[in-house]
Backbone as JSON, one array per atom type, in Angstrom:
{
  "sequence": "XXXXXXXXXXXXXXXXXXXXXXXXXXXXXXXXXXXXXXXXXXXXXXXXXXXXXXXXXXXXXXXXXXXXXXXXXXXX",
  "N": [[90.24, 117.14, 132.28], [87.6, 117.55, 129.99], [87.35, 119.87, 127.3], [84.92, 122.44, 126.54], [84.31, 122.35, 123.83], [85.11, 119.73, 123.21], [83.28, 118.29, 124.74], [80.89, 118.98, 123.46], [81.34, 117.83, 120.96], [81.55, 115.11, 121.66], [78.95, 114.69, 122.65], [77.44, 115.13, 120.32], [78.38, 113.03, 118.67], [77.6, 110.76, 120.16], [74.82, 111.11, 120.29], [74.17, 110.7, 117.61], [75.27, 108.17, 116.93], [75.26, 106.33, 119.05], [72.88, 106.52, 120.84], [71.93, 105.41, 123.22], [73.92, 105.77, 125.03], [73.88, 108.33, 125.99], [73.57, 109.28, 128.6], [75.99, 108.57, 129.77], [77.73, 110.21, 128.36], [77.11, 112.62, 129.41], [78.17, 112.95, 131.89], [81.06, 113.13, 134.11], [83.21, 112.12, 132.08], [85.87, 111.31, 132.03], [86.25, 110.14, 134.45], [84.99, 107.76, 134.3], [84.9, 104.12, 134.2], [87.25, 102.26, 132.19], [85.99, 100.49, 130.38], [83.47, 101.67, 129.9], [84.3, 104.13, 128.89], [85.45, 103.18, 126.56], [83.19, 102.41, 125.14], [82.13, 104.89, 124.53], [84.24, 105.81, 122.98], [83.98, 104.13, 120.8], [81.62, 105.08, 119.6], [82.6, 107.58, 118.88], [84.5, 106.75, 117.03], [82.86, 105.8, 114.96], [81.69, 108.21, 114.26], [83.94, 109.6, 113.44], [84.62, 108.14, 111.13], [82.47, 108.83, 109.51], [82.42, 111.67, 109.4], [84.97, 112.76, 109.6], [86.87, 112.98, 107.56], [88.17, 114.21, 104.44], [87.32, 114.17, 100.88], [89.49, 112.81, 99.85], [90.29, 111.2, 101.85], [91.84, 112.43, 103.76], [92.45, 113.59, 107.04], [90.17, 115.91, 108.41], [89.81, 119.12, 110.08], [87.85, 118.67, 111.98], [88.01, 115.9, 112.1], [90.58, 115.57, 113.2], [90.12, 116.67, 115.71], [88.27, 114.84, 116.72], [89.89, 112.56, 116.8], [91.74, 113.37, 118.77], [90.03, 113.47, 120.96], [89.22, 110.8, 121.15], [91.7, 109.71, 121.88], [92.01, 111.01, 124.36], [90.08, 109.76, 125.89], [91.06, 107.26, 126.18], [93.02, 104.46, 127.57], [94.8, 105.06, 130.63]],
  "CA": [[88.89, 117.57, 132.04], [87.33, 117.85, 128.59], [86.95, 121.25, 126.99], [83.52, 122.58, 126.11], [84.23, 121.88, 122.44], [85.18, 118.27, 123.22], [82.01, 117.79, 125.28], [79.89, 119.12, 122.38], [81.68, 116.83, 119.94], [81.17, 113.82, 122.21], [77.48, 114.63, 122.68], [76.97, 114.99, 118.94], [78.71, 111.67, 118.21], [76.77, 109.79, 120.88], [73.43, 111.28, 119.85], [74.0, 110.16, 116.26], [75.74, 106.81, 116.7], [74.99, 105.46, 120.2], [72.04, 107.33, 121.72], [71.74, 104.79, 124.53], [75.03, 106.18, 125.9], [73.82, 109.77, 126.22], [73.78, 109.56, 130.02], [77.44, 108.49, 130.02], [78.37, 111.37, 127.74], [76.71, 113.81, 130.14], [78.82, 112.99, 133.2], [82.51, 113.31, 134.07], [83.59, 110.94, 131.31], [87.23, 110.87, 132.33], [86.2, 109.37, 135.69], [84.33, 106.48, 134.02], [85.78, 102.97, 133.97], [87.72, 102.13, 130.81], [84.98, 99.8, 129.55], [82.46, 102.65, 129.48], [84.97, 105.09, 128.0], [85.61, 102.52, 125.26], [81.91, 102.48, 124.45], [82.07, 106.24, 123.97], [85.25, 105.87, 121.93], [83.42, 103.44, 119.65], [80.72, 106.05, 118.95], [83.46, 108.58, 118.26], [85.1, 106.13, 115.85], [81.84, 105.83, 113.91], [81.56, 109.61, 113.87], [85.16, 109.91, 112.7], [84.5, 107.54, 109.8], [81.45, 109.52, 108.73], [82.57, 113.12, 109.3], [86.3, 113.24, 109.92], [87.81, 112.93, 106.45], [87.74, 114.83, 103.19], [87.08, 113.21, 99.81], [90.72, 112.05, 99.61], [90.54, 110.49, 103.1], [92.74, 113.16, 104.65], [91.67, 114.06, 108.2], [89.76, 117.32, 108.46], [90.0, 119.67, 111.42], [86.92, 117.92, 112.85], [88.59, 114.57, 112.27], [91.69, 115.66, 114.15], [89.53, 116.9, 117.03], [87.7, 113.57, 117.14], [91.01, 111.69, 117.15], [92.25, 113.83, 120.07], [89.05, 113.07, 121.97], [89.36, 109.34, 121.3], [92.91, 109.5, 122.68], [91.78, 111.49, 125.73], [89.23, 108.79, 126.59], [91.73, 105.96, 126.19], [93.64, 104.01, 128.82], [95.79, 105.94, 131.26]],
  "C": [[88.74, 117.91, 130.55], [86.96, 119.31, 128.42], [85.48, 121.26, 126.59], [83.35, 122.07, 124.69], [84.27, 120.35, 122.38], [83.88, 117.67, 123.74], [80.91, 117.88, 124.22], [80.11, 118.06, 121.32], [81.26, 115.43, 120.4], [79.65, 113.66, 122.22], [76.91, 114.4, 121.29], [77.2, 113.57, 118.42], [77.8, 110.64, 118.87], [75.32, 109.91, 120.45], [73.19, 110.62, 118.5], [74.28, 108.66, 116.17], [75.51, 105.84, 117.85], [74.11, 106.19, 121.22], [71.78, 106.71, 123.09], [72.83, 105.18, 125.52], [74.97, 107.65, 126.3], [74.03, 110.12, 127.69], [75.27, 109.51, 130.37], [78.14, 109.74, 129.51], [78.09, 112.65, 128.52], [77.38, 113.94, 131.51], [80.31, 113.29, 133.04], [83.11, 112.08, 133.39], [84.99, 110.44, 131.63], [87.3, 110.06, 133.62], [85.53, 108.01, 135.48], [85.34, 105.35, 133.92], [86.12, 102.86, 132.48], [86.69, 101.49, 129.91], [83.93, 100.79, 129.04], [83.08, 103.72, 128.58], [85.17, 104.48, 126.62], [84.31, 102.5, 124.46], [81.75, 103.86, 123.81], [83.07, 106.4, 122.83], [84.76, 105.19, 120.65], [82.46, 104.36, 118.88], [81.52, 107.13, 118.24], [84.13, 108.03, 117.01], [84.13, 106.1, 114.68], [81.68, 107.24, 113.36], [82.77, 110.04, 113.03], [85.08, 109.37, 111.28], [83.54, 108.31, 108.91], [81.78, 110.99, 108.46], [84.0, 113.64, 109.37], [87.3, 113.29, 108.79], [87.26, 113.67, 105.24], [87.6, 113.76, 102.11], [88.3, 112.36, 99.47], [91.17, 111.27, 100.86], [91.64, 111.12, 103.94], [91.92, 113.66, 105.83], [91.38, 115.56, 108.09], [90.05, 117.85, 109.87], [89.06, 118.98, 112.42], [87.47, 116.53, 113.11], [89.73, 114.56, 113.27], [91.17, 115.88, 115.57], [88.91, 115.62, 117.58], [88.82, 112.62, 117.57], [91.61, 112.08, 118.51], [91.31, 113.39, 121.2], [89.1, 111.57, 122.21], [90.59, 109.02, 122.15], [92.7, 109.89, 124.14], [90.96, 110.51, 126.55], [89.88, 107.42, 126.73], [92.32, 105.61, 127.54], [94.66, 105.02, 129.34], [96.83, 105.13, 131.95]]
}
């Protein structure tokens, strides 16, 4: 199960980068088929590129949280 912080992060990423997926982000995302989780992971990847690194391209704390969420939504 995703933490409250992970759910907020996912919602923020989807709202900004793939708003058509907002319904997916609002359900039990870990129970979704891999194809749908990959769509959410793609939005998170866009969010990671935009918000997850400092000026030297080192991951920030937000970037590390996004990476953990991308991993959590991956194949099992």
